[in-house]
C-alpha positions as CSV (number, residue, x, y, z in Angstrom):
1,X,9.1,6.8,29.7
2,X,7.5,4.7,26.8
3,X,6.4,6.9,24.0
4,X,2.7,5.7,23.2
5,X,1.9,8.6,20.8
6,X,4.8,7.5,18.6
7,X,3.7,3.9,18.9
8,X,0.0,5.1,17.9
9,X,1.4,7.0,15.1
10,X,3.7,4.1,13.8
11,X,0.7,1.7,14.1
12,X,-1.4,3.9,11.8
13,X,1.3,4.3,9.3
14,X,2.0,0.5,9.3
15,X,-1.7,-0.4,9.0
16,X,-2.1,1.6,5.7
17,X,1.2,0.3,4.6
18,X,0.5,-3.4,5.3
19,X,-3.2,-3.2,3.8
20,X,-2.2,-1.7,0.5
21,X,-2.0,-4.1,-2.5
22,X,1.6,-5.4,-2.9
23,X,3.7,-8.7,-3.2
24,X,2.8,-9.8,0.4
25,X,-0.9,-9.7,-0.2
26,X,-0.4,-11.2,-3.6
27,X,1.4,-14.3,-2.1
28,X,-1.0,-14.7,0.7
29,X,-3.8,-14.6,-2.0
30,X,-2.2,-17.2,-3.9
31,X,-1.5,-19.6,-1.2
32,X,-4.9,-19.3,0.3
33,X,-6.5,-20.3,-3.1
34,X,-4.0,-22.9,-4.3
35,X,-2.9,-24.5,-1.2
36,X,-5.6,-23.7,1.7
37,X,-5.8,-22.2,4.9
38,X,-3.1,-23.7,6.8
39,X,-0.5,-23.0,4.3
40,X,-1.8,-19.5,4.0
41,X,-1.5,-18.8,7.7
42,X,2.0,-20.2,7.8
43,X,2.9,-18.0,4.8
44,X,1.5,-15.3,7.0
45,X,3.7,-15.9,9.9
46,X,6.7,-16.0,7.3
47,X,5.9,-12.5,6.2
48,X,5.6,-11.4,9.8
49,X,9.1,-12.8,10.5
50,X,10.5,-11.0,7.4
51,X,9.5,-7.7,9.1
52,X,12.0,-8.5,11.7
53,X,14.7,-8.7,9.2
54,X,14.0,-5.0,8.1
55,X,13.9,-4.0,11.8
56,X,17.3,-5.5,12.2
57,X,19.2,-3.9,9.7
58,X,17.6,-0.7,10.5
59,X,18.6,-0.8,13.9
60,X,22.3,-1.9,13.3
61,X,22.6,1.2,11.0
62,X,22.8,-0.5,7.6
63,X,19.6,1.6,6.8
64,X,21.4,4.7,7.6
65,X,24.0,3.6,5.2
66,X,21.6,3.1,2.5
67,X,19.9,6.3,3.2
68,X,22.8,8.4,2.9
69,X,24.2,6.7,-0.4
70,X,22.5,8.5,-3.2
71,X,23.6,5.9,-5.8
72,X,22.6,3.0,-3.6
73,X,19.1,4.5,-2.5
74,X,18.4,5.1,-6.4
75,X,19.4,1.5,-7.3
76,X,16.9,0.6,-4.6
77,X,14.4,2.7,-6.1
78,X,14.8,1.3,-9.5
79,X,14.7,-2.3,-8.2
80,X,11.6,-1.7,-6.3
81,X,10.0,-0.3,-9.4
82,X,11.1,-3.1,-11.6
83,X,10.0,-5.5,-8.8
84,X,6.5,-4.0,-8.7
85,X,6.0,-3.7,-12.3
86,X,6.8,-7.6,-12.7
87,X,4.3,-8.5,-10.2
88,X,2.0,-6.2,-11.9
89,X,2.6,-7.7,-15.2
90,X,2.1,-11.0,-13.9
91,X,-1.5,-9.9,-12.6
92,X,-2.5,-8.6,-15.9
93,X,-1.7,-12.0,-17.5
94,X,-3.9,-13.8,-14.9
95,X,-6.4,-16.3,-16.6
96,X,-9.3,-17.9,-15.2
97,X,-8.4,-20.7,-12.7
98,X,-9.0,-24.2,-13.7
99,X,-9.6,-25.2,-10.2
100,X,-13.6,-25.3,-9.7
101,X,-14.7,-25.5,-6.1
102,X,-11.8,-27.6,-4.6
103,X,-10.5,-27.5,-1.1
104,X,-6.9,-29.0,-0.7
105,X,-6.9,-31.3,2.3
106,X,-3.7,-32.6,4.1
107,X,-0.7,-30.8,4.2
108,X,3.0,-32.2,4.8
109,X,5.8,-30.8,6.9
110,X,7.5,-30.0,3.6
111,X,4.7,-27.9,2.4
112,X,4.4,-25.9,5.6
113,X,8.3,-25.2,5.5
114,X,7.9,-24.0,1.9
115,X,5.1,-21.9,2.9
116,X,6.9,-20.1,5.5
117,X,10.1,-19.7,3.4
118,X,7.8,-18.3,0.7
119,X,6.4,-15.7,3.0
120,X,9.8,-14.6,4.7
121,X,11.6,-14.4,1.3
122,X,8.7,-12.5,-0.2
123,X,8.8,-9.8,2.5
124,X,12.4,-10.0,3.3
125,X,13.5,-9.3,-0.2
126,X,10.5,-6.8,-1.0
127,X,12.1,-3.3,-2.1
128,X,8.6,-1.9,-1.2
129,X,9.2,-3.1,2.5
130,X,12.8,-1.8,2.5
131,X,11.9,1.7,1.5
132,X,9.2,1.8,3.9
133,X,11.4,0.8,6.8
134,X,14.0,3.2,5.6
135,X,11.4,6.1,5.7
136,X,10.0,4.8,9.0
137,X,13.1,4.7,10.9
138,X,14.7,7.8,9.6
139,X,11.7,10.1,9.4
140,X,8.7,8.8,11.6
141,X,10.6,7.7,14.6
142,X,12.5,10.3,16.7
143,X,16.6,10.1,16.9
144,X,15.8,10.3,20.6
145,X,13.9,7.0,20.8
146,X,15.8,4.2,22.6
147,X,16.7,1.1,21.1
148,X,14.5,-0.8,23.6
149,X,11.5,1.2,22.4
150,X,12.4,0.9,18.6
151,X,12.7,-3.1,19.2
152,X,9.1,-3.1,20.9
153,X,7.9,-0.9,17.4
154,X,9.5,-3.9,15.6
155,X,8.0,-6.7,17.3
156,X,4.6,-4.8,17.3
157,X,4.9,-4.5,13.3
158,X,5.8,-8.0,13.1
159,X,3.0,-9.4,15.2
160,X,0.7,-7.0,13.7
161,X,1.6,-7.9,9.9
162,X,1.2,-11.6,10.9
163,X,-2.4,-11.0,12.5
164,X,-3.4,-9.1,9.3
165,X,-2.5,-11.5,6.7
166,X,-3.8,-14.5,8.9
167,X,-7.1,-12.4,9.0
168,X,-6.9,-12.2,5.2
169,X,-6.1,-15.9,5.0
170,X,-9.0,-16.8,7.0
171,X,-11.3,-14.5,4.9
172,X,-10.1,-15.6,1.6
173,X,-10.3,-19.5,2.5
174,X,-14.1,-19.3,3.7
175,X,-15.7,-21.4,1.2
176,X,-18.0,-19.0,-0.4
177,X,-15.2,-16.5,-0.8
178,X,-13.0,-19.1,-1.9
179,X,-15.5,-20.3,-4.6
180,X,-16.4,-16.9,-5.7
181,X,-12.4,-16.2,-6.3
182,X,-11.8,-19.4,-8.2
183,X,-14.6,-18.3,-10.6
184,X,-13.7,-14.6,-10.8
185,X,-10.3,-14.1,-8.9
186,X,-8.4,-13.4,-12.4
187,X,-10.5,-10.1,-12.9
188,X,-9.2,-8.9,-9.5
189,X,-5.6,-10.1,-10.3
190,X,-5.6,-7.9,-13.5
191,X,-7.0,-4.9,-11.6
192,X,-4.4,-5.3,-8.8
193,X,-1.7,-5.8,-11.7
194,X,-2.7,-2.4,-13.0
195,X,-2.4,-0.7,-9.7
196,X,1.0,-2.2,-9.0
197,X,2.2,-1.1,-12.4
198,X,0.8,2.6,-11.8
199,X,2.8,2.4,-8.4
200,X,6.1,1.4,-10.2
201,X,5.7,4.3,-12.5
202,X,4.7,6.8,-9.8
203,X,7.9,5.6,-7.7
204,X,10.2,6.2,-10.7
205,X,8.3,9.5,-11.4
206,X,8.7,10.6,-7.7
207,X,12.6,9.8,-8.0
């Protein structure tokens, strides 16, 4: 019988993880402001598909190899900290936007493909996501859970991630929100940058 309690627990953990500041949120924010609504939505789809990459390596056992190899896990932790610090530093150096109340119109297929790739690569190569799924599939999900149920969990998280960032895209590309962010977004970027650097330090400290 399908374990609905486990799915609810995973859904709750996943929500807090996906809603926290990170590279995925940053790239959706950037796409929303610079490219507009449609590219941002396509980027959100790419991020959701990136989730399936993490689910796949977790299911085929690569995640277990990483988890049981101390030096490899430590390497991932250092890479994750460095990546978060780099993203954070970029945020701290954010400057006021030169764009003033403009909404991009018209998008080529090339632009949309690029938007999807940006989302997929950002999530697929995100060490934070790697560590999250390593923890999820080795701690939060029972060893007795069937592959079938784990696949359902993975599909759920991919769909939920896509919907969440699509919602974020729709909110940010609302005209009033977009105009406000174009005028004041650099302040938010700097705050988020500081938070990401703190996250990187805490990650190293916990290691």
